[in-house]
N, C-alpha and C positions, 0 to 999 in steps of 0.2 A: 195472226198472223195468217192472212190468208193466200192459200197458192194456189196455181189454175198448174196438173200437171197433166200431159200425154204423153201416149210415150204409141207409136206407129212405125212401120217403116223403116217411114222418111221424111221428115218434116223439113221443110224450106220455106224460108219467109223472104222478103223483098226488103228491106225498110228508105223510104228515102230522110234524109238526116240534114236539115236547111241549116243548123250553128256547122256543120265544119266543108261546109260545101261537096259535101261528094256523097255517095251510096251508095250500103256492105247491104249480103247477104247473107242468110246463117243456113244450115240444117247439123242435120245428125238427126239417128233411129233413136232418143230417148230429151222428151225436152219439159223440164218443169219451167214456172217461170213466177215470178214473185210482183205482184199488178200494184203495193202501196207507193202510195205518189212518195216521192224521195227515195223509197229506198228498193225501184228497181231493179231486177238485175233476169234476168234468161244463163240459165246453164242448161245446156246438150254434151251430150254422154254417144257413144258409138257410131267412129266414122264420121266424129262433128267438121265440120270445116264452115270458116269466113273466109267471104270474098267479099273484096274495094275495091276502088281504082289500082292502087297501088298494090298491096300486096294475099296474097293468099293463101290462108295457114288450114293445116290441118290436127286434131292431137285428137286424143283416147277425151277428153273431156272437158268443155271451152267453158266458157263463166263470161256474159257482159255481165255487165255494174257502170254504175256514174250515170249521167246527162246526157240521153240517146251514143247510149249506148257504150261514152271514150273512151270504157274500159274493159285490155280484152286479157281475161286473164285463158293461161292451157297446159292439160298437165300431160303427161305421156306422149310417149314414140308424139313429140312435139315439130312439127316440119311449120315451116314459113317460104313462102316464095313469094322474091321482084323485079319479075318480070322488063320494067320497062330499068330500073340500075341492073340485071343480069347477076343479083342476088341470093343465096338459097342459103339457113338456117335451119340447122338442127338442133336439139337438148331434151330432155325433159319436164323441164316445168319457160313460163313463158309473160310475163306480160309487157304487152304492149298500151300507148298512151296513141289512140290514134290521133287528139287533137295535136298535143306537143312532138308528135313523129319520133316517141323515146323506144324502142325496145328495148328490155330487159331479159335473160333469158339465164338457166342455169341445170350443172349436168350434165358433162358428158356434149359442150360444144363443140360441132364446125359448121361454120363458116364457108362459102366456096363465092372466091369473085372471083365470078366470070370473065366480066368489063379487064378486070388486073390479071387475070391468071395468079390467084395467088389463093389459098388452105391454109384457115386459121382454125383453130384449137383451142381451147381448153375448158375451167369449167361453170370462170362465170363473164355473162357479157355484155357489152349498155351499147349499142347501137341510135346513135341521134343521124338520121335520114338529111334534116334539113344542109346538114354540118356536116356531112358525109363522118362522121367521128365514132372509131371503137373503142373502147377500150377493156381490153379483156384481163383476167386474172387469172390463177391458177394451173400452175402446170402448161405451158403459154407452149405453144408449137406454132411455129407460119414456115410456111414450104411454099416454094418454088423456083423456078426450074434453078438448077445450081447454086439451089439458097437452103438453108435449115438455119429457122431462130431457136434460138431454145430461152423462157427467164420467166419469174413468175409474176412479174404488171408489163404491159404491150401498151401501147398507144400507133391505130393506126390512122395514120389520118385519108382517106382514100382520093380526093382528090388533084392531095401533091404526090402520088405513090409515098411515100414516108412512111417509113417507120422507129419508135422510142422504143427501148430495151433498156428494163432495171430486174433487179430484187434476181443475183446470179447471174445475167447474161452473159448464154453463151451465140456465137451465130461463124456458123461453117460455108464459104462460096467457095463454089468450085477449090473445094479440097482443101480451100486452108481455113485454120481456123484465128479466131474472137475472142478475148476476154474480156470485163473489164466490168469496174458498177456499173456506168454511163452503157447503151449503144443507138446511137441512131442510123437508120442502111436510110438510102436514098434510094429506090425500086430503080427513078428516071436517068438520073445520072451512071449510075452502078457505081462508087463511094459510100463507105465507112467511117464513122467519126466518132473513134473510142475516147473516155471521162472516164479517170479515176482509178485505179492500180490494173493496168494495162500487162497482158499477154495477148504476144500472139505466136499461130508456130503457121512457119506457109512450106508447104511441100514445093516443089517446083522438082521434077522427077523422082527420082532414086535419095534425092537427100532435101531433110529438112532444118528445118533454124526453129530456133527457138531464143524469143529476146523480152523484153518486157520496154519497148516500143510498137508504136502504132503502124505495123505494115500497110 
């Protein structure tokens, strides 16, 4: 294997990519490059950064590979910012397909959606940029003013401002608590729909009521 290795205080490259009609740049304190045709890849370490038209990515370790560096894999203190969409993501690991515009992140995931003023937390997150859909799994927490959601699985439709929760979902909204097998929250309309094994606790002043109906 032929590998070219360089170490400097800072490496900065700018690559025009005809395949995706966009360009991106990357930088880091240490870089290794594999030049074998069909197996090309670049590995950045130390304050590694990747900047494209849509996303700014920072991590301890970044690997760029695939045709025209289609794939980006990051590890260690990963942060990604999409200013155009108003989304920030942090995690331990990240995989990004620049062609299909799919982001997958693992390990203490936090997504801040500034447009809809919502915070999403979990252990795994998959985000499709083009259709504005996010899947969150394991230890899911979704926070918004007057709203706290907990579940093991969640689907977030950003444009529609809708949440679909399953896996022991619990929703606390303005002091009221809702439980069911599945819970659907419409953030635009301020409505909640419950399906299966429905339970609710509504607090009004000092009084509380609990029943098996959708409150």
